[in-house]
C-alpha positions as CSV (number, residue, x, y, z in Angstrom):
1,N,-139.3,-12.1,-26.5
2,N,-138.0,-15.0,-25.8
3,I,-141.3,-16.8,-26.8
4,K,-141.6,-14.2,-29.6
5,K,-138.7,-15.4,-31.5
6,P,-139.3,-19.1,-32.3
7,M,-142.9,-18.3,-32.9
8,G,-141.7,-15.6,-35.1
9,R,-139.2,-18.7,-37.0
10,L,-142.4,-20.8,-36.7
11,S,-144.5,-18.8,-38.8
12,Y,-141.5,-18.4,-41.4
13,L,-141.3,-22.1,-41.5
14,F,-144.7,-22.4,-42.0
15,A,-144.9,-19.8,-44.8
16,R,-141.5,-21.0,-46.8
17,R,-143.4,-24.9,-46.5
18,Y,-146.3,-23.1,-48.4
19,L,-144.1,-21.9,-50.7
20,S,-142.1,-24.1,-51.7
21,S,-144.5,-27.1,-51.5
22,R,-143.6,-30.0,-54.3
23,K,-146.4,-32.5,-53.0
24,S,-148.3,-30.7,-56.3
25,L,-148.0,-27.9,-58.5
26,S,-151.5,-26.8,-58.1
27,V,-153.2,-23.5,-59.1
28,I,-151.8,-21.2,-55.7
29,N,-148.6,-22.1,-56.8
30,I,-148.2,-21.3,-60.2
31,I,-149.6,-18.1,-59.3
32,S,-147.3,-17.4,-56.7
33,R,-144.4,-17.4,-59.5
34,V,-146.6,-15.7,-61.5
35,S,-146.7,-13.2,-58.7
36,I,-143.0,-13.4,-58.2
37,F,-142.4,-12.7,-61.9
38,A,-144.8,-9.8,-61.5
39,V,-142.6,-8.2,-58.6
40,G,-139.6,-8.7,-59.8
41,V,-140.1,-7.1,-63.5
42,P,-140.5,-3.7,-62.6
43,V,-137.7,-3.6,-59.6
44,A,-135.5,-4.2,-62.7
45,A,-137.5,-2.2,-64.8
46,M,-136.7,0.2,-62.2
47,V,-133.0,-0.5,-61.5
48,I,-132.0,-0.3,-64.7
49,L,-134.1,3.3,-65.6
50,L,-132.2,5.2,-62.7
51,S,-129.3,3.9,-64.2
52,V,-129.7,4.7,-67.6
53,F,-131.1,8.1,-66.0
54,N,-127.6,8.5,-63.6
55,G,-125.5,7.6,-67.1
56,F,-127.6,11.1,-68.9
57,Q,-126.9,13.0,-65.3
58,G,-123.8,12.4,-65.5
59,L,-123.0,12.7,-69.2
60,V,-125.1,15.9,-69.0
61,Q,-122.5,17.2,-65.9
62,S,-118.8,16.1,-67.1
63,M,-120.4,18.0,-70.5
64,Y,-121.6,21.4,-68.8
65,T,-117.5,20.7,-67.2
66,S,-116.0,21.8,-69.9
67,F,-117.4,25.2,-70.4
68,D,-118.2,26.3,-66.4
69,P,-115.6,27.2,-64.3
70,D,-115.0,25.6,-60.4
71,I,-115.8,28.3,-59.4
72,V,-117.7,32.2,-60.4
73,I,-116.9,35.4,-57.9
74,T,-119.4,37.7,-59.7
75,P,-120.9,40.8,-58.2
76,A,-123.9,40.9,-55.2
77,K,-125.3,44.1,-57.2
78,G,-125.4,45.1,-60.7
79,K,-123.5,42.9,-64.0
80,V,-119.8,44.3,-63.8
81,F,-117.4,45.2,-61.1
82,D,-113.8,46.9,-61.7
83,K,-111.1,44.4,-62.4
84,A,-108.4,45.7,-60.1
85,G,-110.2,45.1,-57.2
86,L,-110.8,42.3,-57.3
87,D,-107.2,41.4,-59.1
88,A,-105.7,43.1,-55.8
89,L,-107.2,40.5,-53.5
90,N,-104.0,38.2,-55.0
91,L,-106.9,35.3,-55.7
92,R,-104.0,33.4,-57.2
93,D,-102.3,33.5,-53.9
94,V,-104.9,31.5,-51.9
95,E,-104.4,27.7,-51.5
96,G,-106.0,25.2,-53.4
97,V,-106.6,28.1,-56.2
98,G,-105.0,26.7,-59.6
99,Q,-105.9,29.7,-62.2
100,V,-108.0,32.6,-61.7
101,S,-109.3,34.1,-65.1
102,Y,-111.4,36.8,-65.7
103,Y,-114.1,37.8,-68.4
104,L,-117.3,40.2,-70.1
105,E,-120.1,39.0,-71.7
106,E,-123.5,40.6,-72.7
107,S,-126.0,39.9,-75.2
108,V,-125.7,41.0,-78.0
109,L,-127.3,41.2,-81.8
110,M,-125.1,38.5,-84.2
111,E,-125.1,39.2,-88.2
112,Y,-123.7,37.2,-91.2
113,R,-123.8,38.3,-94.8
114,G,-127.4,39.3,-93.7
115,R,-129.0,36.5,-91.1
116,Q,-129.2,37.2,-88.1
117,T,-129.7,35.8,-84.2
118,L,-129.3,36.6,-80.9
119,G,-126.3,35.2,-78.8
120,T,-124.2,35.9,-75.5
121,L,-120.4,37.6,-76.3
122,R,-118.4,36.5,-73.8
123,G,-114.7,37.9,-73.6
124,V,-112.3,36.3,-72.0
125,D,-109.1,36.8,-70.7
126,S,-105.6,34.9,-71.8
127,L,-105.8,32.8,-68.9
128,Y,-109.7,31.2,-69.6
129,E,-107.9,28.2,-71.5
130,Q,-106.0,27.1,-68.6
131,V,-109.5,27.4,-66.2
132,V,-112.1,26.3,-68.9
133,P,-110.6,23.3,-71.6
134,I,-112.3,25.0,-74.5
135,R,-109.5,23.7,-76.4
136,D,-110.8,20.3,-76.2
137,L,-114.2,21.5,-77.9
138,I,-112.8,22.6,-81.1
139,V,-114.4,20.8,-84.0
140,H,-113.5,23.5,-86.9
141,G,-111.1,25.8,-86.8
142,N,-108.6,27.4,-83.9
143,Y,-109.2,28.8,-80.7
144,E,-106.8,31.7,-81.8
145,L,-108.5,35.2,-80.3
146,R,-106.7,37.4,-81.9
147,K,-104.1,37.6,-84.6
148,G,-102.2,40.7,-85.2
149,D,-104.6,43.1,-84.6
150,M,-107.3,41.8,-85.7
151,E,-109.9,40.2,-83.5
152,Q,-111.3,36.9,-83.8
153,A,-114.3,35.1,-82.5
154,V,-114.3,31.4,-81.7
155,I,-118.2,30.4,-82.5
156,G,-121.0,28.1,-81.0
157,Q,-121.4,24.9,-83.6
158,G,-125.2,26.6,-83.0
159,I,-124.9,30.1,-83.6
160,Q,-122.2,28.5,-86.7
161,Y,-125.3,26.5,-88.1
162,Q,-128.2,29.8,-87.9
163,L,-125.4,32.3,-89.2
164,G,-124.0,30.0,-92.4
165,V,-120.8,31.2,-91.0
166,R,-117.8,29.5,-92.7
167,T,-114.1,30.1,-91.3
168,A,-112.7,30.1,-94.9
169,L,-114.3,33.0,-96.1
170,F,-113.4,36.4,-96.1
171,N,-116.7,37.8,-93.6
172,T,-117.1,39.6,-90.4
173,L,-119.0,38.5,-87.8
174,N,-121.2,41.7,-87.2
175,I,-121.5,42.2,-83.2
176,Y,-124.5,44.6,-82.3
177,I,-125.2,45.6,-78.9
178,P,-127.5,48.9,-77.8
179,R,-125.7,51.6,-77.0
180,R,-125.5,52.5,-72.8
181,G,-127.3,55.9,-72.3
182,D,-129.3,58.0,-74.5
183,F,-131.8,56.4,-77.2
184,S,-132.8,58.9,-80.1
185,S,-136.2,57.3,-82.0
186,L,-134.7,59.7,-85.0
187,L,-131.4,58.5,-85.5
188,P,-131.5,54.5,-84.1
189,V,-128.8,53.8,-86.1
190,D,-126.3,55.9,-83.7
191,A,-128.0,54.4,-80.9
192,Y,-125.8,50.9,-81.8
193,T,-122.3,50.7,-81.0
194,T,-121.3,47.7,-83.9
195,G,-117.6,45.5,-83.8
196,K,-116.8,43.1,-86.3
197,L,-115.0,39.8,-85.7
198,W,-113.4,37.4,-87.4
199,P,-114.8,33.7,-87.2
200,E,-111.2,31.7,-86.9
201,G,-112.7,28.7,-84.6
202,I,-116.1,26.3,-84.1
203,F,-116.4,24.3,-80.4
204,A,-119.1,22.3,-80.0
205,L,-121.3,20.7,-76.5
206,D,-124.8,21.4,-76.1
207,A,-127.3,23.0,-78.1
208,D,-127.7,25.5,-75.1
209,T,-124.4,26.8,-74.6
210,D,-122.9,26.3,-77.7
211,G,-126.0,27.4,-79.3
212,S,-125.9,30.8,-76.8
213,Y,-122.0,31.9,-77.3
214,V,-119.3,33.4,-79.1
215,L,-116.3,33.8,-77.3
216,S,-113.8,36.9,-77.9
217,T,-111.0,38.3,-76.2
218,L,-111.5,40.9,-73.0
219,E,-110.0,44.2,-74.0
220,F,-112.9,43.6,-77.7
221,A,-115.7,42.6,-75.9
222,Q,-114.6,46.0,-73.2
223,G,-114.4,48.0,-76.1
224,L,-117.7,47.0,-77.3
225,F,-119.4,47.4,-74.1
226,D,-117.7,50.6,-73.2
227,Y,-116.8,48.5,-69.8
228,E,-113.3,50.1,-69.6
229,G,-112.0,47.7,-66.9
230,K,-114.5,46.2,-65.8
231,V,-115.6,42.3,-65.7
232,S,-118.7,40.2,-65.5
233,G,-117.0,37.9,-62.9
234,A,-113.4,35.6,-62.4
235,A,-113.5,32.3,-63.6
236,V,-111.9,30.0,-60.7
237,R,-110.3,26.6,-61.4
238,L,-109.0,24.2,-57.9
239,A,-106.0,22.5,-57.6
240,G,-105.9,19.1,-57.6
241,G,-107.6,17.8,-54.3
242,A,-109.3,21.3,-52.7
243,G,-113.2,21.1,-52.8
244,Q,-115.3,23.5,-54.4
245,E,-117.8,24.0,-50.8
246,Q,-114.8,24.8,-49.0
247,M,-112.7,26.8,-51.0
248,K,-115.8,28.9,-52.1
249,K,-116.2,29.4,-48.3
250,A,-112.5,30.4,-47.9
251,L,-113.1,33.4,-51.7
252,Q,-116.5,34.6,-49.8
253,R,-114.7,35.1,-47.0
254,M,-111.6,36.8,-48.7
255,V,-113.7,38.6,-51.1
256,G,-116.2,40.1,-48.7
257,D,-120.4,40.9,-49.5
258,D,-119.5,42.9,-52.4
259,Y,-119.2,39.1,-54.6
260,K,-121.1,36.3,-54.7
261,V,-119.4,32.6,-55.1
262,L,-121.3,29.9,-57.2
263,T,-119.8,26.4,-57.3
264,R,-120.4,24.5,-60.7
265,Y,-123.6,23.4,-58.7
266,E,-124.9,27.1,-58.1
267,Q,-124.2,28.2,-61.1
268,K,-126.4,25.6,-62.7
269,A,-128.5,25.0,-59.7
270,S,-131.6,24.6,-61.5
271,M,-131.0,22.3,-64.4
272,Y,-129.9,20.0,-61.3
273,R,-132.7,20.7,-59.0
274,V,-134.9,19.8,-62.6
275,M,-132.7,16.5,-63.3
276,Q,-133.2,15.5,-59.7
277,Y,-137.2,16.2,-60.0
278,E,-136.8,14.0,-63.4
279,K,-135.2,11.5,-61.4
280,W,-137.6,11.0,-58.8
281,A,-140.7,11.5,-61.3
282,I,-139.3,8.0,-62.8
283,F,-139.0,6.0,-59.8
284,F,-142.2,6.9,-58.5
285,I,-143.6,6.3,-61.3
286,S,-142.1,3.1,-62.3
287,L,-142.6,2.3,-58.1
288,L,-146.9,3.4,-58.7
289,V,-146.3,0.4,-62.0
290,L,-144.8,-2.0,-58.9
291,V,-147.6,-1.0,-57.0
292,I,-150.6,-2.5,-59.6
293,A,-148.1,-5.6,-59.9
294,S,-148.2,-6.2,-56.5
295,F,-151.8,-6.7,-56.2
296,S,-150.9,-10.6,-58.4
297,I,-150.1,-11.2,-54.3
298,I,-153.4,-10.0,-52.8
299,G,-154.3,-13.0,-55.7
300,S,-152.1,-15.3,-54.0
301,L,-152.8,-14.4,-50.5
302,V,-156.8,-15.0,-50.4
303,M,-156.1,-18.2,-52.5
304,L,-153.9,-19.3,-50.5
305,I,-155.6,-18.9,-47.2
306,I,-159.1,-20.3,-48.9
307,D,-156.8,-23.2,-49.3
308,K,-155.9,-23.7,-46.0
309,K,-158.2,-23.2,-43.8
310,P,-158.7,-26.7,-42.3
311,D,-154.7,-26.1,-41.5
312,I,-155.3,-23.2,-39.4
313,R,-159.0,-24.4,-37.6
314,T,-155.8,-27.0,-36.7
315,L,-153.4,-24.7,-35.5
316,T,-156.3,-22.7,-33.2
317,T,-157.1,-25.8,-31.4
318,M,-153.6,-26.7,-31.0
319,G,-153.5,-23.2,-29.2
320,A,-152.1,-20.7,-32.6
321,D,-153.6,-17.3,-31.5
322,V,-154.5,-15.0,-34.1
323,G,-151.0,-13.0,-34.6
324,F,-149.5,-16.1,-35.3
325,V,-151.8,-17.5,-37.8
326,R,-151.7,-14.3,-39.5
327,R,-148.3,-13.9,-39.0
328,I,-148.1,-17.0,-41.5
329,F,-149.1,-15.3,-44.4
330,V,-147.9,-12.2,-44.2
331,D,-144.6,-13.9,-43.6
332,E,-145.9,-15.7,-47.1
333,G,-146.7,-12.2,-49.5
334,M,-143.1,-10.7,-48.1
335,L,-141.5,-14.8,-48.9
336,I,-143.3,-14.2,-52.5
337,G,-142.0,-10.0,-52.6
338,G,-138.6,-11.0,-51.4
339,I,-137.9,-13.4,-54.2
340,G,-139.2,-11.4,-56.3
341,V,-136.6,-7.6,-55.3
342,L,-133.7,-10.5,-55.5
343,V,-134.7,-11.6,-58.8
344,G,-135.3,-8.6,-60.4
345,T,-132.6,-6.6,-58.5
346,V,-129.8,-9.2,-59.7
347,F,-131.2,-9.3,-63.3
348,G,-131.6,-5.3,-63.3
349,V,-127.5,-5.1,-62.0
350,L,-126.5,-7.1,-64.9
351,I,-128.2,-5.6,-67.4
352,C,-126.6,-2.3,-66.2
353,W,-123.4,-4.5,-66.3
354,L,-123.6,-5.9,-69.7
355,Q,-124.8,-2.6,-70.9
356,Q,-121.9,-0.9,-69.3
357,Q,-119.4,-3.7,-70.6
358,F,-120.7,-3.7,-74.4
359,G,-122.8,-1.2,-75.3
360,L,-125.5,-3.1,-75.9
361,V,-128.6,-1.1,-76.8
362,K,-126.7,2.0,-79.1
363,L,-128.2,5.5,-79.2
364,G,-129.1,5.2,-83.1
365,G,-127.8,9.0,-84.3
366,Q,-124.7,10.5,-84.9
367,S,-124.7,13.0,-83.1
368,F,-124.6,12.1,-79.6
369,L,-121.3,12.4,-77.7
370,V,-121.5,9.0,-76.8
371,D,-123.1,5.9,-79.4
372,A,-124.5,4.0,-76.4
373,Y,-126.6,4.2,-73.6
374,P,-124.5,5.6,-70.6
375,V,-125.4,3.6,-67.0
376,V,-123.7,4.1,-63.4
377,M,-125.3,1.8,-61.2
378,K,-125.5,4.1,-57.2
379,W,-126.4,1.5,-55.1
380,Q,-128.4,4.0,-52.9
381,D,-131.0,4.1,-56.0
382,I,-131.1,0.0,-55.3
383,A,-131.1,0.0,-51.5
384,V,-133.8,3.1,-52.1
385,V,-135.9,0.1,-54.8
386,V,-135.5,-2.3,-52.2
387,V,-136.9,-1.1,-49.5
388,A,-139.5,0.8,-51.4
389,T,-140.7,-2.8,-53.1
390,L,-140.9,-4.4,-49.7
391,A,-142.6,-1.8,-48.2
392,V,-145.5,-2.0,-50.5
393,T,-145.4,-6.0,-50.4
394,W,-145.4,-5.8,-46.8
395,A,-148.4,-2.9,-46.8
396,I,-150.5,-5.8,-49.3
397,S,-149.9,-8.3,-47.4
398,K,-151.3,-7.4,-43.8
399,L,-154.4,-5.1,-45.3
400,T,-155.0,-8.7,-47.4
401,V,-154.5,-11.3,-44.3
402,G,-155.7,-8.8,-42.2
403,R,-159.4,-8.6,-44.2
404,M,-159.9,-12.4,-44.8
405,L,-158.6,-13.7,-41.0
406,P,-160.4,-11.0,-38.9
407,K,-161.0,-12.6,-35.6
408,S,-164.0,-13.8,-35.3
409,S,-163.6,-16.2,-38.2
410,I,-159.8,-17.6,-36.3
411,R,-161.4,-18.2,-33.4
412,M,-164.8,-20.3,-34.8
């Protein structure tokens, strides 16, 4: 081991000398610098792409935070459960629970001034706005679900566009749902329950949410769906500092196996999973581009080995073995890749920082929640990019040197 360390350092000194020699600006030197550029550009692109994807992922998560509660408790079987049974457990008294709101939702047919669409009616209690910051999403009108005896609705912007809803007009939003029980084909009108809501407010979030949901009072939904005293779930807002996973376990133990306790991630598990798949798909596609770009290192090493044949003969005459000679040129390839990684990483981080600070690249639309591409740098992503690039560089260098310098050629 004591001998290997100096020999390893010596091979590195040879490699650095070959790369930085200023004796002449040969074609080999030019190709080596082009190789550094060829490695650096994909590295910078990977850092930028992953950071932009992180930014959009964070934006989407923040959007769902505005509509999805920290924790949801739903029935393990069926669609509804008795509100009184869960309320008797005094969830609000559990340490870490900030507030609890009950809701009931079903798919319905909506009709407004002759136009129809399918959506989801969610009936919520008076504590809903303390669990979900729904008032922050109102873009027109007010968040007021009842005025006296008049039942009102807060409608998603997507539903508004589909139906042409206007809060200032004296037209009701008609809700239709199949009546539970026997269905008569002779009198199909009697098979539907109808309810009327006065549009009072419009909320906007994302196309999936505000294109599907209409909010009403819990009492209206229970009467319309014929689910008196029943709810679809309990929305829980956690107190500051309470962790979702720890609170999930505590609440699951409390409510038992008759209920499912879901964190915000689990409520949209498929969406978050797809986003992770998309992120790593971008990474591997970029890595493939990097592998192709790294082939320029092969040309640099091949030409350098051919140019340094006299040096190789001299070294073998002086007693250098095959491993030492090969290590010189592998170190040369690693130097090219390492400098390319350093330059690309610095450039990528710099571009991301400038985008964060000044928003240089705009989205070019007025309907987005942000006007510039969001960027979030994660050092673990940068570390993965650096390690993957160095691994590719090492593999390419090792294979190239092994093919160009077989043992028989060095012995000669």
